[in-house]
C-alpha positions as CSV (number, residue, x, y, z in Angstrom):
1,X,195.7,88.3,191.1
2,X,192.7,89.9,189.4
3,X,189.6,88.4,187.6
4,X,191.1,89.6,184.3
5,X,193.9,87.0,184.8
6,X,191.4,84.2,184.3
7,X,191.0,85.2,180.7
8,X,187.3,85.9,181.2
9,X,185.2,87.9,178.6
10,X,185.4,91.6,179.2
11,X,181.6,91.8,179.8
12,X,181.8,89.3,182.6
13,X,184.7,91.1,184.2
14,X,182.8,94.3,184.1
15,X,179.8,92.6,185.7
16,X,182.1,91.2,188.4
17,X,183.4,94.7,189.1
18,X,179.8,96.1,189.3
19,X,179.1,93.5,192.0
20,X,181.9,95.0,194.1
21,X,184.3,92.0,193.7
22,X,187.8,93.5,193.5
23,X,190.0,90.4,193.6
24,X,189.4,86.6,193.8
25,X,189.1,85.0,197.2
26,X,191.3,82.0,197.8
27,X,188.6,79.5,196.9
28,X,187.8,81.5,193.7
29,X,191.5,81.7,192.8
30,X,191.8,77.9,193.0
31,X,188.4,76.8,191.6
32,X,187.8,79.2,188.7
33,X,190.8,78.3,186.5
34,X,190.2,74.6,186.9
35,X,186.4,74.9,186.2
36,X,187.2,77.1,183.1
37,X,189.2,74.2,181.7
38,X,186.0,72.0,181.9
39,X,187.2,69.8,184.7
40,X,184.9,68.5,187.5
41,X,185.5,70.4,190.8
42,X,185.2,69.3,194.4
43,X,185.4,72.5,196.4
44,X,185.8,72.5,200.2
45,X,185.8,75.9,201.9
46,X,184.4,77.3,205.1
47,X,181.3,79.4,204.8
48,X,181.6,83.1,203.7
49,X,184.6,82.5,201.5
50,X,183.0,83.2,198.1
51,X,181.9,79.7,197.0
52,X,178.9,81.0,195.0
53,X,181.1,83.2,192.7
54,X,183.6,80.3,192.5
55,X,181.1,78.2,190.6
56,X,178.9,81.0,189.3
57,X,181.7,82.7,187.3
58,X,182.8,79.7,185.3
59,X,179.2,78.5,184.8
60,X,178.1,81.8,183.3
61,X,181.3,82.0,181.2
62,X,180.8,78.5,179.8
63,X,177.2,79.1,178.9
64,X,178.0,82.4,177.3
65,X,180.8,80.9,175.2
66,X,178.5,78.0,174.1
67,X,175.6,79.8,172.5
68,X,172.8,77.3,171.9
69,X,169.2,77.7,171.0
70,X,167.0,76.9,173.9
71,X,164.8,73.8,173.5
72,X,161.3,73.8,175.1
73,X,161.5,72.9,178.8
74,X,165.2,72.2,178.6
75,X,167.9,73.3,181.1
76,X,171.5,74.0,180.1
77,X,172.9,74.6,183.6
78,X,171.4,73.3,186.8
79,X,172.4,74.6,190.3
80,X,170.9,72.6,193.3
81,X,170.8,74.1,196.8
82,X,169.3,72.7,200.0
83,X,167.1,75.6,201.0
84,X,164.9,78.3,199.5
85,X,166.9,81.1,201.1
86,X,170.3,79.9,199.7
87,X,168.7,79.2,196.3
88,X,167.5,82.8,196.2
89,X,171.0,84.1,197.1
90,X,172.6,82.0,194.4
91,X,170.0,83.4,191.9
92,X,170.9,87.0,192.8
93,X,174.7,86.3,192.3
94,X,174.2,84.6,188.9
95,X,171.8,87.3,187.7
96,X,174.5,89.8,188.7
97,X,177.1,88.0,186.5
98,X,175.0,87.9,183.3
99,X,172.8,90.3,181.4
100,X,171.7,88.0,178.6
101,X,171.1,84.5,180.0
102,X,167.7,83.2,180.8
103,X,167.8,82.4,184.5
104,X,165.0,80.8,186.6
105,X,164.3,79.8,190.2
106,X,162.2,76.9,191.3
107,X,161.7,76.4,195.1
108,X,158.9,75.3,197.4
109,X,156.5,77.8,198.9
110,X,155.8,79.4,195.5
111,X,153.2,78.6,192.8
112,X,154.3,75.5,191.0
113,X,152.1,76.4,188.0
114,X,153.8,79.8,187.6
115,X,157.2,78.1,187.8
116,X,156.2,75.5,185.2
117,X,155.0,78.2,182.9
118,X,158.4,80.0,183.1
119,X,160.2,76.9,182.1
120,X,158.2,76.3,178.9
121,X,160.6,78.2,176.7
122,X,163.7,76.6,178.2
123,X,166.3,77.9,180.6
124,X,170.0,78.7,180.5
125,X,170.5,78.4,184.3
126,X,168.0,76.9,186.6
127,X,168.5,77.3,190.4
128,X,166.4,74.8,192.3
129,X,165.8,73.0,195.5
130,X,165.7,69.2,194.9
131,X,162.1,68.6,196.2
132,X,160.5,71.2,194.0
133,X,162.6,70.2,190.9
134,X,161.4,66.6,191.2
135,X,157.8,67.8,191.5
136,X,158.3,69.7,188.2
137,X,160.0,66.6,186.6
138,X,157.1,64.4,187.6
139,X,154.7,66.9,185.8
140,X,156.9,66.8,182.7
141,X,157.5,70.5,183.1
142,X,161.3,70.3,182.8
143,X,163.7,68.2,180.7
144,X,167.2,67.6,182.0
145,X,168.5,65.5,179.2
146,X,170.3,68.4,177.6
147,X,171.8,69.7,180.9
148,X,175.6,70.0,180.4
149,X,176.5,71.8,183.7
150,X,175.6,70.7,187.2
151,X,176.4,72.4,190.5
152,X,175.7,71.0,193.9
153,X,176.0,73.7,196.5
154,X,176.2,73.0,200.3
155,X,176.1,69.3,199.3
156,X,176.8,68.2,202.9
157,X,173.6,69.9,204.1
158,X,171.6,68.3,201.3
159,X,172.7,64.9,202.7
160,X,171.9,66.0,206.3
161,X,168.3,66.8,205.4
162,X,167.7,63.7,203.5
163,X,168.0,64.7,199.8
164,X,170.3,61.9,198.8
165,X,167.5,59.9,197.1
166,X,166.2,63.0,195.4
167,X,169.7,63.8,194.1
168,X,170.0,60.3,192.6
169,X,166.7,60.6,190.9
170,X,167.7,64.0,189.4
171,X,171.1,62.7,188.3
172,X,169.5,59.8,186.4
173,X,167.8,62.3,184.1
174,X,170.9,64.4,183.4
175,X,172.9,64.1,180.2
176,X,176.0,61.8,180.5
177,X,178.4,64.4,179.0
178,X,178.4,67.1,181.6
179,X,180.7,69.1,183.9
180,X,179.9,68.9,187.6
181,X,181.0,71.1,190.4
182,X,180.3,70.2,194.0
183,X,180.9,72.7,196.8
184,X,180.6,72.1,200.6
185,X,181.7,73.6,203.9
186,X,182.5,70.2,205.3
187,X,183.6,66.8,204.0
188,X,182.0,64.0,206.0
189,X,182.3,60.4,204.8
190,X,179.0,60.5,203.0
191,X,180.2,63.5,201.0
192,X,183.1,61.5,199.7
193,X,180.8,58.7,198.6
194,X,178.5,61.2,196.9
195,X,181.4,62.8,195.1
196,X,182.4,59.4,193.6
197,X,178.9,59.0,192.2
198,X,178.6,62.5,190.6
199,X,182.2,63.6,189.8
200,X,184.5,62.3,187.1
201,X,188.2,62.6,187.8
202,X,187.6,65.8,189.9
203,X,190.1,68.4,191.0
204,X,189.8,68.9,194.7
205,X,190.3,72.5,195.8
206,X,190.4,73.3,199.5
207,X,191.3,76.5,201.2
208,X,191.0,75.5,204.8
209,X,190.7,72.1,206.5
210,X,187.3,70.9,207.8
211,X,186.8,72.2,211.3
212,X,188.9,75.3,210.9
213,X,186.9,78.3,212.0
214,X,187.2,81.9,210.9
215,X,190.3,83.6,212.5
216,X,188.3,86.5,213.9
217,X,185.7,84.4,215.7
218,X,186.3,84.3,219.5
219,X,184.6,81.2,221.1
220,X,183.3,80.5,224.6
221,X,181.1,77.9,226.3
222,X,178.8,78.2,229.3
223,X,178.0,75.0,231.2
224,X,174.4,75.5,232.2
225,X,171.4,73.4,233.1
226,X,168.9,73.0,230.3
227,X,166.2,74.8,232.4
228,X,168.5,77.8,233.0
229,X,169.5,78.4,229.4
230,X,166.8,80.9,228.6
231,X,167.6,83.1,231.6
232,X,171.3,83.1,230.7
233,X,170.6,83.9,227.0
234,X,168.4,86.9,228.0
235,X,171.1,88.1,230.4
236,X,173.9,87.9,227.7
237,X,171.7,89.4,225.0
238,X,170.9,92.3,227.3
239,X,174.6,93.2,227.2
240,X,174.6,94.0,223.5
241,X,171.0,95.0,222.5
242,X,172.3,97.1,219.6
243,X,174.1,94.2,217.9
244,X,172.6,91.6,215.6
245,X,172.6,88.1,217.2
246,X,171.8,84.8,215.6
247,X,170.6,82.1,218.0
248,X,170.6,78.4,216.9
249,X,168.0,76.0,218.3
250,X,167.9,72.3,217.4
251,X,164.2,72.0,216.6
252,X,161.5,74.0,214.8
253,X,159.2,74.0,217.9
254,X,162.1,74.9,220.2
255,X,163.1,77.8,217.9
256,X,159.6,79.2,217.8
257,X,159.1,78.9,221.6
258,X,162.4,80.6,222.3
259,X,161.6,83.5,219.9
260,X,158.3,84.1,221.7
261,X,160.1,84.1,225.1
262,X,162.7,86.6,223.8
263,X,159.9,88.8,222.4
264,X,158.2,88.8,225.8
265,X,161.5,89.8,227.4
266,X,161.6,92.9,225.3
267,X,163.9,91.9,222.4
268,X,163.1,92.6,218.8
269,X,163.2,88.9,217.8
270,X,162.1,86.8,214.8
271,X,162.5,83.2,213.9
272,X,163.1,81.1,210.7
273,X,162.5,77.3,210.5
274,X,160.8,74.7,208.4
275,X,157.3,75.5,209.7
276,X,157.4,79.0,208.5
277,X,156.1,79.9,205.0
278,X,158.5,81.2,202.4
279,X,157.0,84.7,202.8
280,X,157.4,84.6,206.6
281,X,161.1,83.5,206.3
282,X,161.9,86.2,203.8
283,X,160.3,88.9,205.8
284,X,162.2,87.8,208.9
285,X,165.5,87.8,207.1
286,X,164.8,91.2,205.5
287,X,164.0,92.6,208.9
288,X,167.1,91.1,210.4
289,X,169.2,92.4,207.6
290,X,167.7,95.9,207.9
291,X,168.2,96.0,211.7
292,X,164.6,96.2,212.8
293,X,165.0,92.7,214.2
294,X,168.1,92.3,216.3
295,X,167.8,88.7,217.4
296,X,167.0,85.9,214.9
297,X,166.3,82.4,216.2
298,X,166.9,79.7,213.6
299,X,167.3,76.1,212.9
300,X,170.2,74.8,210.9
301,X,168.2,74.0,207.7
302,X,166.6,77.4,207.6
303,X,169.8,79.3,208.2
304,X,172.1,77.3,205.8
305,X,174.1,79.6,203.5
306,X,172.5,82.8,204.8
307,X,174.9,85.7,204.3
308,X,174.0,88.7,206.5
309,X,176.7,91.2,207.3
310,X,177.1,92.6,210.7
311,X,176.1,89.6,212.8
312,X,178.2,90.2,215.9
313,X,177.2,87.2,218.0
314,X,176.2,83.6,217.3
315,X,174.7,81.6,220.2
316,X,174.5,77.9,220.1
317,X,171.5,77.6,222.4
318,X,171.5,73.9,221.6
319,X,174.7,72.2,220.6
320,X,174.5,70.5,217.2
321,X,174.7,66.7,216.9
322,X,177.0,66.9,213.9
323,X,180.2,68.7,215.0
324,X,180.9,70.2,211.6
325,X,177.6,72.0,211.8
326,X,179.1,74.0,214.7
327,X,181.8,75.3,212.4
328,X,179.1,76.3,209.9
329,X,177.0,78.0,212.5
330,X,179.7,80.2,213.9
331,X,180.8,81.1,210.4
332,X,177.7,83.3,210.3
333,X,179.7,85.9,212.3
334,X,183.1,87.5,211.6
335,X,182.3,87.9,207.9
336,X,184.1,90.2,205.5
337,X,187.0,90.7,207.9
338,X,185.0,91.7,210.9
339,X,185.3,90.4,214.5
340,X,182.6,88.1,215.9
341,X,181.7,86.2,219.1
342,X,180.4,82.6,219.3
343,X,178.9,81.5,222.5
344,X,177.8,77.9,223.2
345,X,175.5,76.6,226.0
346,X,176.3,73.1,227.1
347,X,173.8,71.2,229.3
348,X,174.8,67.9,231.0
349,X,173.4,65.7,228.2
350,X,175.4,67.7,225.6
351,X,178.9,66.9,226.9
352,X,179.4,64.3,224.1
353,X,178.5,66.9,221.5
354,X,180.9,69.4,223.0
355,X,183.8,66.9,223.0
356,X,183.0,66.0,219.4
357,X,183.1,69.6,218.4
358,X,186.4,70.2,220.2
359,X,187.9,67.1,218.4
360,X,187.0,68.6,215.0
361,X,188.3,72.0,216.0
362,X,191.5,70.5,217.3
363,X,191.3,72.7,220.4
364,X,189.3,73.3,223.6
365,X,186.7,76.0,223.7
366,X,187.3,78.6,226.4
367,X,185.0,78.3,229.4
368,X,183.1,81.5,230.1
369,X,180.8,80.3,232.9
370,X,179.6,77.4,235.0
371,X,181.4,74.2,236.0
372,X,182.1,71.5,233.5
373,X,179.7,68.5,233.7
374,X,181.0,65.2,234.9
375,X,184.5,66.4,235.9
376,X,185.4,67.4,232.3
377,X,188.6,69.5,232.5
378,X,189.1,72.3,230.0
379,X,192.7,72.7,228.8
380,X,195.1,73.8,231.5
381,X,192.6,73.1,234.4
382,X,192.4,70.1,236.7
383,X,189.3,67.9,236.6
384,X,186.6,68.9,239.0
385,X,185.9,66.6,241.9
386,X,182.5,65.3,242.9
387,X,179.2,66.4,241.3
388,X,179.2,69.5,239.1
389,X,177.8,72.6,240.6
390,X,174.3,73.5,239.4
391,X,173.7,77.0,238.4
392,X,171.2,79.1,240.4
393,X,167.9,78.6,238.8
394,X,167.1,82.3,239.2
395,X,168.3,84.9,236.8
396,X,172.1,84.6,236.6
397,X,174.5,87.4,237.1
398,X,175.5,89.1,233.9
399,X,178.5,87.5,232.3
400,X,180.6,88.9,229.5
401,X,179.4,87.8,226.1
């Protein structure tokens, strides 16, 4: 199958080719034909599968086919994303697909007055984070009553970080006659409820079940005391200093503290989290992408949707409380057909999180080091007797990453 098979305008097909997209990915092959028919779409696909183009191509095609004079402060197509970084990536994709649509970005961390001024003449496609969009709505700087196309990208993450009330406030201002596309990496119960509120008779397209990880990601877990995690991480990172590694921490303060510890240990490290300004986050991502930073420590919110090729290792320094988040995290590696390694650290109080993750995965994660806490038996091994062995609190011996 090729993009020409969708019956797209030749100019859009040419732009797709210029972006280096040779053939549709599975999610694109399923979602684009349905969306081009004007149907609402609920798309479920693991990260890195091409969801942005899956909604971007039909959105640009529909807007190009329905030429309308822009009304002041109006928005024809609205794309909502949970983070500034993801919104910026979506903007780049949509700009690549069109050469004559008016496209704007509104996110926090930038001048709201400048953004309001850009919206005065009206916008064909507005890519926005919910919080900043509501700020502009409250100022009367944007009118959504004429919006006929709505996209919610990474909808599950928007729920995780508390945007549900913001989404409802935005939806109340949208035109009733609209096409809505909702895309997500996971499908928790709350997502199903949200889809009923926003979608009308949607077509569900799914290319892999929730919890399925990329085929080329090898996974391992180290059972390690919380106070020994830093030493173990340094030891493992030391075994592949030339590779890019993404390290996930649970909190903003924890991520910043860990980054400074890695910097003192001689690693080219940076961090991204909610306490960083947009400029700081952008510079850190650019340095990581360019290779001048080799270790990026991140929280889930800051890293959501980031697509950086060549990430060889993902470390779950802290296990996530939501098991589906684990799948998203390790999807940051093994992208574009490459191999990747995902390593998890499990302290005694994280055993419940590990079991929940393995339930979602439908399999046990290979044990690479340490003794399971509380007699937990990995697949094919008998349960340990007595108290679990504590790791040496000194620097551990190097283990294969």
